[in-house]
MIVEXGU-204371 format. One record per residue: x, y, z of N, C-alpha, C in turn. Coordinates in pm, whole numbers, padded with zeros to 5 digits, always signed. Example, Ala and Ser with C-alpha at 12.3 -4.5 7.8 and 13.67 -1.06 7.14 Angstrom:
BEGIN
+01319-00569+00780+01230-00450+00780+01320-00330+00780;+01285-00225+00708+01367-00106+00714+01290+00003+00787;
***
This chain:
BEGIN
+08832-01840+07332+08841-01950+07198+08931-01899+07047;+08829-01770+07029+08890-01691+06943+08997-01607+06902;+09084-01572+07029+09178-01512+07039+09271-01628+07015;+09286-01765+07092+09348-01848+07093+09385-01894+06949;+09280-01937+06867+09299-01989+06712+09349-01851+06666;+09355-01746+06684+09425-01590+06615+09551-01599+06685;+09591-01644+06758+09761-01657+06794+09756-01787+06749;+09764-01871+06741+09773-02014+06725+09781-01998+06538;+09731-01894+06482+09753-01872+06326+09843-01799+06328;+09832-01710+06404+09968-01609+06412+10134-01708+06404;+10100-01767+06510+10246-01827+06527+10287-01911+06409;+10121-02030+06315+10205-02103+06251+10253-02004+06101;+10210-01869+06098+10217-01773+05970+10380-01744+05981;+10425-01722+06113+10534-01686+06102+10627-01809+06123;+10623-01907+06127+10667-02031+06102+10709-02072+05951;+10584-02056+05869+10568-02094+05753+10676-01942+05704;+10653-01845+05717+10735-01702+05636+10897-01714+05691;+10942-01745+05789+11086-01837+05830+11092-01959+05724;+11020-02088+05724+11050-02175+05609+11097-02105+05508;+11036-02031+05405+11027-01984+05302+11169-01901+05274;+11174-01868+05393+11307-01768+05376+11440-01888+05347;+11394-01964+05477+11513-02057+05456+11508-02139+05338;+11412-02211+05237+11383-02251+05119+11451-02150+05047;+11435-02015+05022+11455-01884+04928+11644-01884+04966;+11694-01889+05086+11803-01937+05096+11919-02026+04999;+11825-02140+05066+11898-02257+05059+11919-02277+04926;+11730-02276+04822+11731-02326+04692+11793-02210+04613;+11748-02051+04628+11757-01972+04496+11932-01896+04583;+11969-01911+04393+12072-01863+04435+12084-01719+04460;+12187-01667+04565+12169-01495+04601+12279-01422+04566;+12293-01295+04562+12369-01216+04479+12436-01119+04608;+12347-01161+04746+12474-01115+04865+12448-01209+04963;+12528-01225+05066+12494-01290+05180+12356-01222+05235;+12341-01159+05242+12215-01103+05328+12078-01013+05253;+12048-01073+05195+11916-01022+05110+11789-00975+05198;+11750-00861+05163+11653-00784+05236+11521-00912+05227;+11510-00970+05188+11426-01122+05183+11259-01095+05192;+11193-00976+05131+11088-00923+05186+11014-00986+05106;+10880-01099+05133+10831-01196+05063+10613-01132+05040;+10667-01144+04846+10540-01041+04779+10443-01145+04755;+10324-01067+04815+10241-01115+04767+10156-01059+04646;+10174-00926+04665+10115-00859+04568+10185-00710+04533;+10128-00672+04428+10182-00489+04380+10097-00451+04323;+10057-00302+04332+09965-00229+04266+09985-00109+04293;+09995+00017+04135+10084+00147+04154+10206+00160+04260;+10167+00236+04310+10315+00266+04396+10374+00223+04512;+10293+00075+04518+10280+00001+04639+10288-00124+04665;+10393-00186+04677+10396-00333+04670+10354-00429+04879;+10291-00516+04851+10225-00554+05000+10291-00722+05020;+10322-00718+05125+10372-00896+05149+10296-00965+05217;+10318-01085+05232+10238-01225+05190+10130-01191+05343;+10212-01092+05482+10129-01036+05591+10016-00925+05550;+10010-00883+05482+09946-00711+05390+10007-00638+05413;+10134-00663+05472+10203-00519+05521+10217-00468+05376;+10191-00277+05380+10176-00224+05270+10349-00147+05258;+10396-00154+05151+10487-00068+05136+10503+00011+05032;+10530+00158+05056+10565+00248+04909+10658+00263+04872;+10642+00205+04705+10810+00181+04609+10915+00301+04555;+10976+00320+04645+11059+00473+04575+11189+00437+04584;+11171+00279+04510+11296+00257+04344+11259+00207+04243;+11127+00140+04240+11065+00115+04135+11109+00018+04035;+11137-00070+04153+11213-00214+04130+11362-00214+04031;+11427-00094+04082+11567-00032+04080+11539+00007+03892;+11471+00117+03925+11463+00216+03783+11354+00128+03695;+11304+00006+03702+11212-00077+03594+11100-00057+03575;+11022-00019+03639+10862+00005+03700+10804+00084+03656;+10843+00190+03496+10821+00326+03483+10661+00389+03537;+10582+00285+03526+10450+00325+03518+10395+00226+03674;+10437+00218+03722+10448+00147+03869+10400-00002+03850;+10361-00041+03961+10336-00191+03955+10168-00216+03870;+10161-00321+03800+10037-00367+03751+09966-00291+03677;+10018-00183+03612+09985-00109+03519+09859-00156+03442;+09717-00110+03418+09607-00158+03310+09655-00189+03184;+09735-00030+03147+09764-00048+03008+09832-00146+02998;+09939-00167+03045+10081-00290+03045+09989-00438+03045;+09892-00436+03148+09821-00618+03133+09769-00656+03011;+09683-00528+03021+09571-00539+02896+09645-00611+02780;+09766-00528+02711+09882-00512+02643+09913-00670+02617;+09931-00740+02751+09985-00867+02776+09885-00976+02770;+09806-00949+02795+09664-01010+02777+09632-01037+02658;+09625-00922+02578+09583-00976+02465+09688-01056+02356;+09810-01001+02392+09854-01053+02325+09881-01207+02334;+09871-01266+02489+09856-01398+02553+09757-01512+02449;+09645-01412+02399+09542-01457+02299+09632-01510+02157;+09711-01446+02126+09743-01443+01992+09852-01563+01984;+09945-01543+02032+10072-01664+02015+10159-01564+02159;+10278-01712+02197+10424-01684+02224+10536-01685+02178;+10629-01711+02200+10743-01766+02105+10699-01863+02014;+10739-01769+01871+10699-01868+01765+10851-01873+01680;+10943-01814+01699+11093-01816+01624+11184-01761+01686;+11325-01798+01694+11435-01711+01714+11419-01564+01618;+11494-01500+01728+11486-01328+01700+11527-01320+01532;+11431-01223+01438+11486-01163+01360+11437-01254+01221;+11403-01362+01233+11329-01449+01125+11210-01405+01080;+11093-01411+01179+10956-01394+01132+10937-01232+01192;+10842-01195+01078+10746-01089+01120+10666-01079+01221;+10652-01065+01323+10587-01051+01472+10533-00901+01504;+10413-00861+01475+10409-00728+01493+10415-00674+01640;+10443-00708+01754+10478-00629+01850+10611-00593+01884;+10671-00647+01801+10862-00614+01803+10852-00516+01743;+10801-00569+01596+10808-00463+01457+10704-00309+01496;+10608-00324+01561+10537-00231+01584+10662-00097+01715;+10731-00177+01800+10817-00113+01925+10891-00079+01839;+11030-00113+01751+11082-00079+01689+11078+00048+01589;+10936+00052+01520+10881+00166+01409+10892+00257+01536;+10803+00264+01692+10801+00369+01749+10929+00416+01801;+11015+00309+01852+11144+00410+01885+11235+00470+01792;+11224+00448+01672+11211+00563+01549+11187+00643+01543;+11034+00644+01531+10970+00781+01566+11056+00865+01679;+11088+00846+01770+11147+00909+01868+11298+00930+01927;+11363+00885+01839+11545+00872+01859+11564+00953+01729;+11662+01003+01770+11738+01111+01659+11738+01027+01549;+11732+01097+01440+11696+01069+01277+11779+00957+01222;+11891+00981+01267+12018+00915+01182+12013+00785+01288;+11923+00771+01419+11954+00601+01502+11799+00570+01440;+11793+00449+01345+11659+00434+01326+11663+00280+01299;+11710+00213+01336+11704+00038+01339+11754+00008+01487;+11674-00101+01564+11672-00171+01683+11751-00293+01679;+11791-00324+01757+11781-00473+01797+11745-00492+01934;+11614-00573+01947+11560-00631+02103+11638-00705+02177;+11669-00741+02317+11751-00821+02387+11632-00905+02488;+11702-00914+02576+11645-00976+02691+11666-00904+02846;+11747-00777+02799+11852-00748+02882+11890-00594+02873;+11934-00498+02971+12029-00391+02895+12125-00452+02907;+12186-00545+02987+12314-00581+02968+12355-00678+02863;+12261-00716+02839+12310-00847+02694+12303-00749+02574;+12195-00615+02568+12257-00489+02524+12367-00436+02462;+12427-00419+02588+12584-00397+02584+12682-00506+02542;+12656-00614+02555+12726-00661+02500+12714-00682+02348;+12613-00638+02313+12546-00628+02166+12602-00517+02077;+12619-00424+02193+12667-00271+02131+12806-00267+02067;+12883-00356+02200+13027-00332+02189+13094-00439+02046;+13014-00496+02055+13034-00620+01905+13012-00563+01809;+12897-00502+01796+12821-00393+01693+12958-00261+01663;+13040-00218+01751+13128-00143+01740+13258-00177+01707;+13286-00277+01746+13431-00380+01681+13355-00398+01544;+13292-00450+01542+13257-00515+01408+13248-00406+01283;+13191-00301+01292+13169-00210+01198+13258-00146+01185;+13371-00087+01276+13485-00026+01268+13628-00086+01254;+13616-00260+01247+13711-00287+01241+13835-00316+01340;+13802-00243+01490+13913-00211+01589+13888-00281+01631;+13943-00274+01783+13903-00355+01873+13982-00278+02002;+13998-00163+02021+14016-00079+02140+13878-00013+02177;+13875-00019+02306+13720+00067+02349+13754+00142+02487;+13712+00240+02478+13730+00333+02632+13616+00322+02699;+13618+00317+02820+13527+00299+02890+13515+00410+03018;+13477+00423+03111+13459+00566+03201+13531+00457+03362;+13605+00508+03438+13625+00513+03577+13506+00520+03648;+13499+00427+03733+13352+00408+03863+13172+00383+03758;+13222+00311+03573+13109+00290+03547+13062+00155+03542;+12954+00135+03552+12880-00007+03537+12787-00020+03456;+12788-00111+03361+12678-00158+03259+12630-00321+03249;+12675-00360+03367+12612-00486+03355+12724-00580+03417;+12665-00744+03429+12765-00822+03463+12793-00967+03419;+12765-00924+03257+12814-01011+03170+12956-01005+03183;+13024-01097+03104+13172-01102+03080+13245-00946+02980;+13141-00936+02883+13160-00821+02809+13137-00683+02879;+13029-00673+02942+12951-00581+03038+13073-00559+03148;+13068-00659+03210+13218-00677+03349+13304-00640+03304;+13393-00612+03157+13503-00558+03090+13536-00417+03101;+13384-00386+03055+13402-00279+03061+13336-00168+03217;+13324-00233+03311+13300-00155+03438+13455-00109+03478;+13388+00022+03530+13528+00088+03585+13512+00046+03728;+13528-00031+03796+13558-00099+03950+13620-00207+03973;+13739-00181+03972+13822-00299+03978+13797-00421+04131;+13781-00378+04183+13731-00455+04316+13578-00555+04273;+13556-00492+04183+13429-00597+04127+13465-00691+04021;+13540-00631+03956+13611-00727+03818+13722-00820+03836;+13795-00784+03927+13893-00875+03984+13895-01067+03989;+13797-01054+04051+13759-01216+04067+13752-01292+03970;+13708-01212+03852+13659-01286+03742+13768-01283+03630;+13868-01208+03648+13977-01183+03542+14031-01334+03481;+14072-01308+03399+14120-01238+03245+13974-01209+03163;+13980-01070+03153+13814-01025+03094+13871-01020+02901;+13823-00897+02864+13812-00902+02726+13960-00792+02734;+14039-00795+02623+14134-00743+02582+14091-00611+02499;+14200-00528+02568+14164-00409+02485+14072-00348+02528;+14019-00332+02646+13974-00215+02712+14017-00126+02764;+13977+00026+02769+14088+00130+02873+13964+00237+02939;+14091+00285+02972+13974+00367+03121+14043+00503+03107;+13851+00609+03086+13865+00735+03106+13808+00783+03282;+13885+00891+03284+13757+00947+03375+13668+01084+03348;+13536+00994+03419+13421+01071+03317+13453+01230+03436;+13367+01341+03270+13393+01464+03312+13528+01484+03300;+13596+01451+03291+13739+01511+03248+13767+01534+03140;+13841+01626+03036+13834+01659+02948+14003+01587+02902;+14078+01608+02978+14211+01574+02994+14292+01381+02951;+14152+01328+02929+14194+01171+02838+14083+01181+02728;+14075+01313+02648+13971+01296+02520+14116+01252+02428;+14245+01291+02456+14329+01275+02343+14392+01112+02348;+14359+01034+02478+14380+00906+02442+14273+00813+02325;+14175+00886+02309+14083+00876+02206+14117+00848+02071;+14196+00784+01955+14230+00750+01856+14189+00704+01718;+14255+00676+01669+14203+00635+01507+14207+00404+01556;+14264+00446+01673+14272+00297+01685+14145+00239+01749;+14033+00348+01810+13954+00325+01882+13786+00290+01818;+13751+00177+01847+13680+00108+01831+13561+00210+01908;+13529+00195+01996+13417+00310+02064+13480+00356+02192;+13349+00466+02235+13348+00494+02384+13270+00443+02388;+13276+00399+02544+13131+00373+02591+13109+00434+02737;+12993+00473+02750+12939+00605+02901+12787+00563+02936;+12826+00581+03038+12672+00583+03103+12674+00745+03060;+12476+00796+03010+12473+00923+03047+12500+00989+03159;+12411+00851+03282+12464+00969+03420+12490+00833+03460;+12608+00861+03520+12639+00741+03587+12613+00702+03706;+12578+00552+03690+12475+00491+03818+12533+00499+03911;+12579+00381+03920+12651+00293+04081+12763+00445+04113;+12804+00494+04033+12923+00605+04143+12824+00689+04202;+12697+00701+04212+12658+00808+04293+12531+00887+04170;+12521+00860+04044+12385+00930+03978+12495+01092+03934;+12583+01017+03871+12663+01165+03859+12662+01212+03689;+12587+01347+03686+12577+01349+03567+12677+01450+03470;+12694+01456+03358+12786+01491+03286+12797+01634+03246;+12887+01724+03278+12910+01873+03302+13031+01934+03196;+12964+02011+03168+13056+02135+03099+13068+02095+02953;+12955+02049+02922+12941+01994+02789+13026+01856+02741;+13040+01795+02849+13146+01654+02834+13082+01568+02720;+12954+01546+02712+12915+01442+02606+12945+01478+02486;+12858+01583+02457+12935+01673+02348+13049+01641+02268;+13145+01713+02361+13334+01700+02351+13350+01525+02319;+13322+01479+02387+13323+01309+02362+13277+01292+02267;+13168+01314+02167+13099+01270+02071+13226+01347+01957;+13233+01493+01932+13308+01538+01866+13454+01479+01794;+13543+01421+01971+13633+01301+01911+13607+01230+01845;+13545+01117+01905+13509+01033+01846+13483+01026+01693;+13406+01150+01683+13404+01199+01506+13476+01237+01433;+13534+01295+01532+13727+01302+01474+13760+01230+01374;+13828+01102+01506+13896+00960+01465+13807+00850+01427;+13657+00850+01383+13581+00736+01330+13583+00637+01406;+13568+00685+01566+13466+00578+01655+13356+00612+01693;+13292+00507+01735+13154+00509+01775+13114+00571+01905;+13038+00655+01913+12992+00644+02113+12863+00578+02127;+12880+00519+02211+12777+00445+02316+12767+00524+02442;+12638+00543+02454+12552+00541+02542+12454+00446+02623;+12473+00443+02708+12386+00342+02794+12262+00410+02891;+12196+00417+02834+12044+00461+02845+11955+00379+02936;+12018+00305+03027+11962+00158+03098+11877+00286+03177;+11945+00330+03269+11843+00379+03373+11784+00544+03376;+11893+00584+03286+11815+00750+03220+11694+00718+03132;+11713+00636+03088+11569+00623+02940+11463+00618+02955;+11384+00657+02889+11202+00702+02893+11141+00764+02995;+11209+00871+02972+11161+00940+03042+11151+01002+03199;+11265+00892+03234+11296+00925+03361+11391+01084+03393;+11453+01123+03357+11502+01272+03365+11413+01375+03294;+11338+01372+03274+11267+01497+03220+11256+01448+03064;+11339+01385+02982+11304+01401+02845+11340+01222+02785;+11257+01186+02696+11258+01018+02659+11383+00993+02711;+11453+01061+02643+11601+00983+02666+11696+01053+02738;+11766+01058+02810+11888+01105+02907+11941+01195+02803;+12047+01210+02709+12085+01257+02688+12050+01359+02581;+11902+01369+02586+11891+01452+02507+11846+01619+02595;+11898+01556+02757+11962+01687+02826+12083+01776+02810;+12177+01712+02738+12321+01708+02725+12347+01749+02592;+12295+01786+02508+12353+01820+02402+12441+01757+02254;+12401+01621+02286+12458+01507+02257+12378+01393+02169;+12438+01367+02053+12329+01251+02004+12455+01138+01955;+12448+00992+02017+12536+00915+02018+12519+00810+01886;+12631+00759+01859+12619+00644+01746+12546+00540+01761;+12548+00469+01907+12456+00371+01922+12370+00431+02064;+12287+00373+02110+12198+00380+02214+12150+00242+02258;+12194+00224+02399+12127+00105+02479+12029+00132+02570;+11955+00046+02579+11860+00079+02696+11820-00054+02758;+11679-00047+02826+11651-00145+02914+11546-00106+03011;+11605-00184+03116+11496-00122+03222+11354-00053+03212;+11353+00072+03209+11212+00128+03225+11094+00122+03085;+11153+00054+03016+11083+00029+02893+11014-00043+02862;+11020-00196+02947+10947-00278+02980+10824-00296+03078;+10790-00162+03139+10648-00225+03155+10656-00275+03322;+10809-00301+03398+10754-00437+03426+10800-00572+03388;+10856-00583+03229+10851-00663+03193+11048-00705+03185;+11115-00787+03151+11257-00818+03109+11254-00722+02934;+11368-00657+02938+11395-00612+02788+11477-00557+02784;+11563-00551+02675+11699-00433+02652+11696-00393+02471;+11779-00333+02445+11800-00336+02326+11932-00242+02313;+11950-00256+02135+12064-00116+02128+12008-00077+01989;+12021+00048+01959+11973+00094+01838+12098+00194+01778;+12078+00179+01649+12204+00244+01549+12167+00276+01424;+12233+00355+01358+12184+00397+01160+12168+00245+01104;+12087+00225+01006+12096+00145+00944+12198+00081+00860;+12313+00155+00823+12376+00137+00786+12554+00014+00912;+12503+00136+01016+12611+00068+01098+12522-00074+01149;+12406-00091+01180+12355-00218+01251+12335-00320+01149;+12283-00269+01045+12318-00433+00949+12468-00514+00885;+12583-00409+00954+12706-00497+00961+12699-00609+01077;+12597-00620+01115+12556-00755+01242+12497-00898+01136;+12446-00861+01044+12409-00971+00972+12485-01020+00889;+12578-01000+00802+12703-01075+00726+12824-01047+00787;+12938-01140+00710+13047-01189+00745+13109-01153+00885;+13006-01257+00940+12943-01379+00935+12795-01318+00952;+12728-01402+00931+12555-01390+00950+12554-01390+01075;+12459-01391+01103+12426-01430+01308+12499-01330+01379;+12544-01227+01357+12702-01198+01437+12628-01146+01549;+12487-01117+01576+12481-01173+01724+12321-01210+01704;+12277-01303+01822+12173-01425+01798+12099-01421+01929;+11961-01408+01935+11897-01440+02066+11762-01530+02015;+11728-01611+02084+11615-01696+02081+11507-01611+02156;+11524-01562+02258+11363-01496+02334+11392-01331+02333;+11509-01289+02261+11498-01105+02199+11368-01048+02142;+11306-01026+02161+11175-00951+02089+11080-01024+02082;+11074-01122+02232+10933-01171+02290+10830-01108+02235;+10735-01166+02204+10595-01074+02134+10527-01103+02296;+10532-01116+02405+10461-01043+02527+10540-00966+02563;+10639-00992+02584+10773-00881+02627+10738-00724+02553;+10749-00741+02409+10720-00619+02333+10573-00553+02275;+10464-00700+02345+10345-00588+02366+10372-00499+02483;+10433-00567+02573+10413-00427+02735+10526-00359+02710;+10596-00323+02651+10709-00204+02624+10652-00165+02492;+10552-00185+02411+10505-00074+02312+10397+00011+02382;+10329-00109+02492+10226-00022+02543+10340+00063+02675;+10419+00081+02724+10434+00159+02784+10510+00250+02706;+10563+00234+02627+10608+00361+02531+10494+00462+02484;+10401+00401+02439+10293+00458+02438+10234+00583+02553;+10240+00488+02644+10213+00583+02737+10267+00679+02802;+10367+00651+02798+10464+00751+02830+10531+00855+02778;+10481+00843+02610+10495+00943+02533+10359+01064+02461;+10251+00960+02523+10120+01028+02467+10060+01133+02627;+10121+01106+02768+10105+01163+02873+10163+01271+02885;+10160+01320+02991+10255+01434+03089+10327+01395+03166;+10357+01244+03151+10426+01154+03306+10622+01245+03279;+10651+01274+03145+10776+01334+03129+10789+01437+03178;+10718+01505+03152+10715+01679+03203+10697+01695+03378;+10633+01567+03379+10591+01590+03541+10706+01541+03616;+10804+01463+03601+10939+01393+03656+10992+01543+03682;+10993+01614+03641+11093+01763+03628+11043+01831+03798;+10935+01824+03764+10783+01895+03873+10819+01808+04028;+10847+01658+04002+10829+01651+04137+10983+01614+04178;+11124+01610+04075+11170+01647+04116+11237+01762+04223;+11172+01878+04199+11157+02009+04264+11109+01965+04382;+10992+01925+04409+10903+01893+04518+10997+01804+04602;+11073+01714+04576+11166+01607+04622+11286+01693+04716;+11306+01741+04633+11421+01820+04667+11381+01943+04761;+11265+02000+04744+11210+02085+04851+11203+02035+04991;+11136+01919+04989+11147+01810+05089+11235+01782+05152;+11336+01718+05087+11437+01647+05191+11556+01717+05211;+11540+01797+05305+11631+01872+05363+11679+01893+05517;+11788+01777+05563+11848+01713+05690+11960+01762+05684;+12022+01759+05789+12163+01758+05867+12223+01690+05800;+12166+01496+05775+12208+01433+05737+12232+01376+05638;+12168+01455+05514+12153+01447+05363+12328+01557+05327;+12384+01489+05262+12509+01627+05189+12481+01653+05094;+12390+01634+05033+12364+01663+04851+12266+01534+04806;+12196+01657+04737+12093+01527+04644+12140+01533+04518;+12162+01442+04417+12221+01434+04290+12138+01364+04229;+12150+01395+04081+12046+01318+03955+11978+01431+03918;+11888+01347+03841+11818+01436+03721+11644+01402+03706;+11545+01470+03747+11422+01374+03692+11367+01285+03849;+11341+01195+03786+11322+01080+03911+11416+01005+03916;+11494+01046+03888+11659+00954+03883+11757+01002+03951;+11776+00972+04124+11811+01058+04237+11825+00995+04356;+11939+01072+04381+11975+00977+04502+12053+01062+04612;+12004+01008+04741+12074+01126+04858+12231+01054+04901;+12321+01162+04851+12441+01123+04985+12449+01170+05095;+12429+01081+05172+12447+01112+05348+12559+01148+05392;+12585+01151+05504+12676+01238+05559+12777+01134+05595;+12758+00991+05622+12829+00896+05627+12765+00761+05624;+12847+00655+05568+12780+00536+05488+12735+00427+05573;+12756+00427+05708+12661+00404+05826+12484+00460+05791;+12446+00592+05750+12396+00657+05783+12285+00618+05670;+12367+00570+05568+12268+00510+05453+12219+00401+05440;+12294+00312+05544+12243+00148+05549+12146+00145+05664;+12176+00270+05718+12011+00249+05854+11892+00293+05849;+11958+00380+05701+11818+00442+05657+11700+00359+05545;+11808+00251+05464+11744+00214+05424+11691+00079+05469;+11759+00020+05580+11737-00127+05637+11580-00055+05725;+11588+00060+05802+11453+00109+05870+11365+00137+05776;+11401+00221+05735+11271+00232+05586+11200+00103+05543;+11262+00007+05563+11200-00096+05509+11058-00154+05638;+11126-00106+05749+11051-00169+05846+10909-00042+05932;+10954+00066+05828+10840+00155+05858+10770+00174+05707;+10747+00092+05602+10703+00069+05520+10727+00152+05409;+10863+00181+05342+10922+00221+05286+11023+00150+05200;+11009+00110+05073+11123+00089+05016+11214+00149+04915;+11408+00157+05005+11498+00259+04970+11544+00150+04903;+11710+00166+04834+11770+00094+04814+11933+00178+04790;+12031+00099+04800+12162+00148+04787+12201+00160+04646;+12322+00224+04597+12389+00210+04463+12501+00094+04490;+12595+00087+04405+12697+00006+04402+12834+00040+04446;+12859+00159+04421+13018+00180+04429+13001+00305+04563;+12908+00394+04563+12860+00517+04658+12820+00475+04794;+12925+00430+04884+12888+00380+04984+12755+00473+05073;+12791+00591+05035+12711+00681+05116+12539+00717+05059;+12533+00646+04952+12397+00720+04830+12339+00595+04867;+12150+00705+04884+12053+00574+04905+11964+00623+04770;+11958+00530+04693+11862+00568+04551+11738+00649+04625;+11676+00691+04481+11484+00711+04517+11488+00737+04333;+11435+00634+04349+11381+00636+04168+11262+00549+04172;+11195+00644+04207+10980+00616+04218+10927+00560+04052;+10812+00508+04093+10783+00526+03968+10748+00660+03876;+10721+00677+03773+10695+00794+03704+10547+00832+03741;+10479+00746+03771+10343+00785+03788+10317+00777+03941;+10412+00796+04027+10330+00814+04190+10315+00957+04191;+10245+00967+04261+10170+01104+04298+10241+01194+04389;+10193+01331+04376+10305+01432+04525+10260+01375+04641;+10143+01284+04653+10079+01287+04799+10181+01154+04847;+10190+01114+04713+10279+00957+04789+10471+01000+04789;+10443+01092+04692+10593+01159+04715+10651+01219+04881;+10558+01291+04930+10521+01363+05071+10534+01247+05158;+10458+01122+05128+10453+01049+05251+10555+00942+05243;+10650+00941+05149+10786+00882+05144+10854+00975+05182;+10894+01120+05144+10962+01190+05226+10942+01183+05345;+10831+01188+05411+10828+01234+05573+10860+01100+05677;+10897+00982+05566+10943+00878+05682+11045+00879+05644;+11160+00948+05565+11260+00938+05541+11346+01028+05682;+11267+01133+05639+11305+01289+05749+11279+01176+05934;+11172+01093+05929+11146+01097+06037+11290+00988+06080;+11343+00887+05977+11465+00772+06054+11557+00910+06031;+11566+00990+05958+11666+01065+06013+11701+01104+06093;+11588+01170+06147+11579+01242+06296+11597+01133+06379;+11555+01032+06401+11571+00887+06481+11715+00902+06487;+11802+00872+06369+11948+00840+06363+12041+00958+06409;+11961+01069+06398+12064+01213+06429+12039+01216+06585;+11919+01165+06654+11938+01196+06821+12054+01071+06865;+12066+00933+06780+12138+00836+06863+12273+00872+06814;+12332+00972+06758+12439+01000+06748+12538+01020+06846;
***
């Protein structure tokens, strides 16, 4: 009798799960035809659990967003404390709200001295749009250079500076005045002239396969911008907040930008973005016209409280220095004939497999084996490894062993 009841329960659960997936596909807009469709029950630390209580080791941290892992007690406490005070009370920039003020003051402590004023937004992509507007407003120029194979988001503004035509073409016409240069190439530098408002670059190219700047490239670009009066915008949405062994990725590459854009890892699992610059540059958004960039929910007190707690935890602990130790461990473990190379820095890493079908199989089989991996946007042979910064060596070893076992299986089938 008990066995029969258990079998019936399992059948009903399968039916319910299938219905939820059907509803998910029917009512919630999708970004791809075949989403992974993992139905989540809860998450804690480095693990995500589905509704059947299957456990998955998270090797991507919500795509570089959950710096402190899932449901970090420091972040949860900050959110609960703020919930008891107030939620949204006014559009951005009018009232003095302690969480967002404290957050911007703490950011100013850790950013380069000349970058002391921050505009908080709802996402990194919104911050990209704000930074582009700021550069045009401050310089009075319209030309903007971006890098080929760049990814900065998917709004019209961010899409305009995306360096991948296949993903842009269906949405044209986009913003005028956008030109492109090759990342890590000095041959294009003279194209940046006194007509240029800004050059926008990812500190480490994400969608292209975690490509780091080499041969002092960012510093050379910065010097050229200084020569012609253009602004250098660095997109720190993925590398920012400790993931590369420095609080900001650009600190690794001998460069101080004019505008820094951030998001993802600052929020502790909550949605946030922002762009920072000097007081002189940033103030240009507040007049002629007033309200040069406006947002209703940017700097929301709950989000700012979570971000403030996250930033304090990252900067007051040894998490940043530990990222480099964890990188060394990952590189030492993940050696396999099907892995061509490992790119990136710290805990912003990706595997480059020998073929794209190997990358696809690795991601899909990993899910079945209790490990969360994911692809990159443009590099079809890449698989991202961007776990929470709080992940332990033991957990890293668990994930690496799963990867190696799957690659062994794939190799046998070849």
